[in-house]
C-alpha positions as CSV (number, residue, x, y, z in Angstrom):
1,M,-88.4,28.1,67.2
2,K,-87.7,24.3,67.5
3,M,-89.1,24.0,64.2
4,R,-86.8,26.3,62.4
5,S,-83.7,24.9,64.2
6,I,-84.7,21.4,62.4
7,F,-85.3,23.1,59.1
8,I,-81.8,24.8,58.9
9,I,-80.1,21.5,59.8
10,L,-82.0,19.7,56.9
11,T,-81.1,22.5,54.7
12,A,-77.3,22.1,55.6
13,F,-77.2,18.5,55.2
14,L,-78.8,18.8,51.7
15,I,-76.3,21.5,50.4
16,I,-73.5,19.4,51.7
17,G,-74.7,16.2,49.8
18,L,-75.3,18.2,46.6
19,S,-71.7,19.5,46.5
20,L,-70.4,15.8,47.2
21,G,-72.4,14.2,44.3
22,Q,-71.2,17.2,41.9
23,N,-67.7,16.7,42.7
24,A,-67.9,12.9,42.2
25,A,-69.8,13.7,38.7
26,N,-66.7,15.8,37.7
27,N,-64.2,13.5,38.9
28,S,-65.9,10.7,36.6
29,S,-66.3,13.0,33.9
30,S,-62.6,13.7,33.9
31,Q,-61.9,9.7,34.1
32,N,-63.9,9.2,31.1
33,I,-62.3,11.9,29.2
34,A,-58.8,10.4,29.8
35,A,-59.9,6.9,29.0
36,P,-59.5,5.4,25.7
37,G,-62.8,5.2,23.7
38,N,-64.1,8.3,25.5
39,T,-61.8,10.6,23.6
40,S,-63.0,14.2,22.2
41,P,-63.1,14.0,18.4
42,E,-60.0,16.7,18.6
43,N,-58.1,14.6,21.1
44,A,-58.4,11.6,19.0
45,S,-57.7,13.2,15.6
46,S,-54.3,14.4,17.1
47,L,-53.4,10.9,18.6
48,Q,-54.1,9.2,15.3
49,N,-51.7,11.8,13.6
50,A,-49.0,11.0,16.0
51,N,-49.5,7.3,15.7
52,A,-49.5,7.4,11.9
53,A,-46.1,9.6,12.0
54,E,-44.3,7.3,14.4
55,A,-45.5,4.0,12.2
56,A,-44.3,5.7,9.1
57,Q,-40.9,6.5,10.6
58,N,-40.6,3.0,12.1
59,A,-41.6,1.6,8.7
60,T,-38.8,3.7,6.8
61,P,-35.7,1.1,6.4
62,A,-32.3,2.1,7.9
63,I,-29.7,2.8,5.0
64,D,-27.2,-0.3,4.8
65,L,-23.8,0.5,3.2
66,N,-21.9,-2.6,4.2
67,Y,-20.7,-3.1,0.8
68,I,-17.6,-3.3,-1.5
69,W,-18.2,-0.2,-3.9
70,S,-16.8,0.9,-7.0
71,V,-16.0,4.6,-7.2
72,G,-15.6,6.7,-10.1
73,G,-14.5,10.3,-10.8
74,I,-11.6,10.6,-8.6
75,E,-9.1,8.6,-10.3
76,A,-8.5,7.9,-14.1
77,G,-10.0,4.4,-13.4
78,Q,-12.5,3.1,-10.6
79,I,-11.5,2.9,-6.9
80,T,-12.5,-0.2,-5.2
81,M,-13.7,0.6,-1.4
82,V,-15.4,-1.8,1.2
83,L,-17.5,0.0,3.8
84,N,-18.3,-1.4,7.3
85,Q,-21.1,0.5,9.3
86,D,-21.5,0.7,13.0
87,G,-24.6,2.8,13.5
88,D,-23.9,6.0,12.2
89,N,-20.1,5.3,11.4
90,L,-18.7,4.2,8.8
91,F,-15.1,2.7,8.4
92,G,-13.1,0.4,5.8
93,Q,-10.6,0.5,3.0
94,A,-10.0,1.7,-0.4
95,K,-7.7,0.4,-3.2
96,Y,-6.5,1.9,-6.7
97,E,-5.4,-0.8,-9.3
98,P,-4.7,0.9,-12.6
99,E,-3.7,-1.2,-15.9
100,S,-0.5,1.3,-16.0
101,G,0.7,3.3,-13.0
102,Q,1.2,3.2,-9.6
103,P,-1.2,1.3,-7.3
104,W,-2.5,2.4,-3.6
105,N,-3.9,1.5,-1.0
106,G,-6.0,3.6,1.6
107,D,-8.0,4.0,4.7
108,V,-11.5,4.9,4.9
109,T,-13.6,6.9,7.7
110,G,-17.1,8.6,7.7
111,S,-20.5,8.7,8.9
112,V,-24.1,8.7,7.5
113,S,-27.0,10.8,8.8
114,G,-30.3,10.1,6.9
115,D,-29.4,9.7,3.1
116,K,-26.5,12.0,3.7
117,V,-23.0,10.2,3.4
118,A,-19.7,11.8,4.5
119,L,-16.6,9.9,3.5
120,V,-12.6,10.6,3.6
121,I,-10.3,8.5,1.9
122,T,-6.7,9.0,2.8
123,A,-3.7,7.1,0.8
124,A,-0.1,7.5,0.0
125,K,0.4,8.3,-3.7
126,E,3.9,8.3,-4.8
127,K,5.3,9.0,-1.3
128,K,2.8,11.6,-0.6
129,L,-0.4,11.5,1.8
130,V,-3.4,12.4,0.0
131,S,-6.9,12.9,1.4
132,S,-10.2,12.9,-0.6
133,K,-13.2,14.2,1.0
134,L,-16.4,12.8,-0.2
135,D,-20.2,14.7,0.5
136,G,-22.7,12.5,-1.0
137,V,-26.5,11.4,-1.2
138,F,-27.5,7.8,-1.0
139,D,-30.0,7.3,-3.7
140,N,-32.2,4.1,-2.3
141,A,-33.9,3.7,-5.8
142,S,-30.5,3.1,-7.8
143,Q,-28.5,2.1,-4.8
144,T,-25.7,4.5,-5.4
145,I,-24.0,7.6,-3.5
146,R,-23.4,10.8,-5.5
147,G,-22.0,13.9,-4.8
148,K,-18.8,15.9,-4.7
149,F,-15.4,15.5,-3.8
150,V,-12.3,17.7,-2.8
151,Q,-8.8,16.1,-2.9
152,M,-6.0,17.7,-0.7
153,S,-2.2,17.0,-0.1
154,E,0.3,18.7,1.8
155,G,-2.1,21.5,2.9
156,K,-3.1,22.2,-0.9
157,I,-6.2,21.6,-2.9
158,T,-4.8,19.1,-5.7
159,G,-8.4,18.3,-7.2
160,N,-12.0,18.5,-7.0
161,G,-15.2,17.5,-9.0
162,E,-18.0,14.8,-8.7
163,F,-18.1,11.4,-7.9
164,N,-20.3,8.5,-7.9
165,A,-20.5,5.3,-6.2
166,M,-22.2,1.9,-6.7
167,W,-22.0,-1.2,-4.7
168,I,-20.8,-4.2,-6.7
169,S,-20.8,-7.0,-3.8
170,P,-22.2,-7.3,-0.3
171,D,-19.5,-9.9,0.7
172,V,-17.3,-7.4,2.5
173,S,-15.1,-10.1,3.4
174,G,-14.0,-11.0,-0.1
175,Y,-12.0,-7.7,-0.2
176,T,-8.4,-7.7,-0.6
177,P,-5.7,-4.6,-0.6
178,A,-3.9,-4.0,-3.8
179,A,-0.5,-5.7,-4.3
180,I,2.2,-3.0,-4.0
181,E,5.9,-3.7,-5.3
182,E,8.3,-2.0,-3.0
183,P,10.9,0.1,-4.5
184,K,14.2,-1.5,-5.2
185,T,17.4,0.2,-3.1
186,P,20.3,0.7,-5.8
187,V,22.2,-2.1,-4.1
188,Q,19.4,-4.6,-4.9
189,Q,19.1,-3.5,-8.3
190,A,22.7,-3.9,-8.8
191,S,22.8,-7.1,-7.2
192,Q,20.3,-8.4,-9.5
193,S,21.5,-6.9,-12.5
194,S,24.7,-8.4,-11.6
195,T,23.3,-11.9,-11.3
196,S,21.8,-11.6,-15.0
197,D,24.7,-9.8,-16.4
198,S,27.2,-12.4,-15.0
199,A,25.3,-15.1,-16.6
200,I,25.3,-13.3,-20.4
201,L,28.8,-11.7,-19.8
202,G,30.9,-14.3,-17.6
203,E,32.3,-14.0,-14.3
204,N,34.6,-11.1,-15.0
205,T,32.2,-8.4,-14.6
206,I,32.1,-5.7,-11.7
207,E,29.1,-3.7,-10.8
208,I,29.3,-0.1,-10.0
209,T,26.5,1.0,-7.3
210,G,26.1,4.1,-5.7
211,S,28.3,3.2,-2.5
212,S,30.7,0.0,-3.6
213,F,32.2,-2.3,-6.6
214,Q,30.7,-5.7,-6.6
215,P,32.9,-7.7,-6.2
216,A,35.3,-5.3,-4.6
217,A,38.4,-7.8,-5.3
218,L,38.4,-9.7,-8.4
219,S,41.4,-12.3,-9.4
220,V,41.9,-13.2,-13.2
221,P,44.8,-14.5,-15.4
222,I,46.9,-12.3,-17.7
223,G,44.9,-11.6,-21.0
224,T,41.6,-11.4,-19.2
225,T,39.3,-8.6,-20.3
226,V,37.3,-7.0,-17.1
227,K,34.1,-5.2,-17.6
228,W,32.6,-2.5,-15.2
229,I,29.1,-1.5,-15.4
230,N,27.5,1.3,-13.9
231,H,24.4,0.6,-12.1
232,D,24.7,4.1,-10.1
233,S,22.1,6.8,-10.8
234,K,24.9,9.5,-11.8
235,D,28.2,9.1,-14.1
236,Q,31.0,7.4,-12.6
237,F,34.7,7.4,-13.3
238,V,37.0,4.5,-12.6
239,V,40.7,5.4,-12.2
240,A,43.4,2.8,-11.5
241,K,45.9,4.0,-8.6
242,Y,49.5,4.2,-10.7
243,G,47.4,5.0,-14.1
244,A,47.0,1.6,-15.5
245,F,43.6,2.4,-17.0
246,N,41.2,5.4,-16.8
247,S,37.5,4.7,-17.7
248,G,36.3,8.3,-18.4
249,K,32.8,8.9,-17.9
250,I,30.7,6.0,-17.4
251,I,26.9,7.3,-17.9
252,P,24.3,5.3,-15.8
253,G,23.8,1.8,-17.6
254,G,27.2,2.2,-19.3
255,E,30.1,0.2,-19.2
256,F,33.8,0.4,-19.3
257,Q,36.4,-2.4,-20.5
258,F,40.0,-3.4,-19.8
259,T,42.3,-6.1,-20.8
260,F,44.8,-7.1,-18.4
261,T,48.1,-7.9,-20.1
262,Q,50.5,-7.9,-17.2
263,A,50.7,-9.6,-13.9
264,G,50.3,-7.9,-10.8
265,S,47.6,-6.1,-8.4
266,F,45.9,-3.0,-9.7
267,D,44.2,-0.8,-7.0
268,Y,41.6,1.6,-8.6
269,S,38.9,3.9,-7.1
270,S,35.7,6.0,-7.9
271,Q,36.6,9.5,-8.9
272,V,33.2,10.5,-8.0
273,N,33.5,8.9,-4.5
274,P,36.9,8.1,-3.5
275,S,36.0,6.0,-0.6
276,M,34.8,3.3,-3.1
277,T,37.9,1.3,-4.0
278,G,38.4,-2.0,-5.6
279,I,41.3,-4.4,-6.8
280,V,41.9,-6.5,-9.6
281,T,44.6,-9.3,-9.1
282,V,46.3,-10.5,-12.3
283,V,48.2,-14.0,-12.0
284,G,50.5,-15.0,-14.5
285,N,51.2,-18.3,-15.9
286,T,51.9,-20.6,-13.3
287,K,52.1,-23.8,-15.3
288,S,55.3,-25.9,-14.0
289,R,58.2,-26.2,-16.2
290,F,58.6,-29.7,-14.9
291,V,56.6,-32.6,-16.6
292,D,55.9,-36.0,-15.1
293,V,58.0,-38.4,-16.8
294,H,55.6,-41.2,-16.1
295,E,53.3,-39.5,-18.7
296,Y,55.5,-40.3,-21.4
297,K,57.3,-43.7,-20.3
298,D,55.9,-45.0,-23.6
299,K,58.1,-42.6,-25.5
300,I,61.3,-43.2,-23.8
301,G,63.4,-45.7,-25.7
302,P,65.9,-48.2,-24.8
303,G,68.8,-47.0,-22.9
304,G,66.7,-44.1,-21.8
305,D,66.4,-42.3,-24.9
306,L,64.8,-39.2,-24.6
307,S,64.1,-38.2,-27.8
308,G,60.5,-38.5,-27.7
309,V,60.4,-36.6,-24.2
310,P,59.2,-32.7,-24.6
311,P,61.6,-30.1,-24.8
312,G,62.8,-29.2,-21.2
313,M,63.2,-32.9,-19.9
314,G,66.5,-33.6,-22.0
315,G,69.7,-34.5,-20.0
316,S,70.0,-36.8,-17.2
317,I,67.0,-37.5,-15.3
318,G,69.1,-37.7,-12.2
319,A,70.5,-34.5,-12.7
């Protein structure tokens, strides 16, 4: 009986020891599988493929669009565009400088995703806001962007087609906007014309603008011919207050002349815009009838003979 108990105890210890040894072997096997160098062929192949894909992705260069570009297909000539890139965001400016026609400047916004490029050029053309939406693809081999555009203004499509853009300079700091000449107001145009016309025609010229006569007051001697030049965009009529003169219709760019043969003040106004008024003051011969005798002292003979003195100086000097 005693021997049987000892045998049972030894058997239990043997079973426990085998179990512990098997668990240790399993743990060691698991660690060996996870450790580098001990990967199974299937796991090793998957790991190599993932590493290769990641390496290929890292080796592909990111698209750099920080250039000055020449864009064709949208306007009759080439548009010059400068792009700045911040990650996937694009921003910059554009300009159009035709040999003939109205130049313009615009703003550019957009984005890049992979090789897809989306841009919007917004500009004021002939006092209208025009937006051109460009959707293109960047070709790394030719360093160009090609695609289609749609142009819109005031909620309507005004144009569409294909565009192409090629970079012409990496120096984006060298971009300068187009020089836009501000439109002149009628007053500025009249002022400039007045200066040039006065030099050619003399001082007795009156410019007609859309709101006034320049100068509004003019003083001339008898016998002077005064000229009115119409620098307004519509026909004008210059009429004297008391009927001394009436120009009739003066077309834009046309002129009217009148010679003043009598002294006096002549008020006049525009028949188109009665609030436009002017005045011409005609001055008579103001030369004095008296003559400085000292100018003719050599002609006065002995005894005060005034025969050599001009008419009007006869008689007694003391009279």
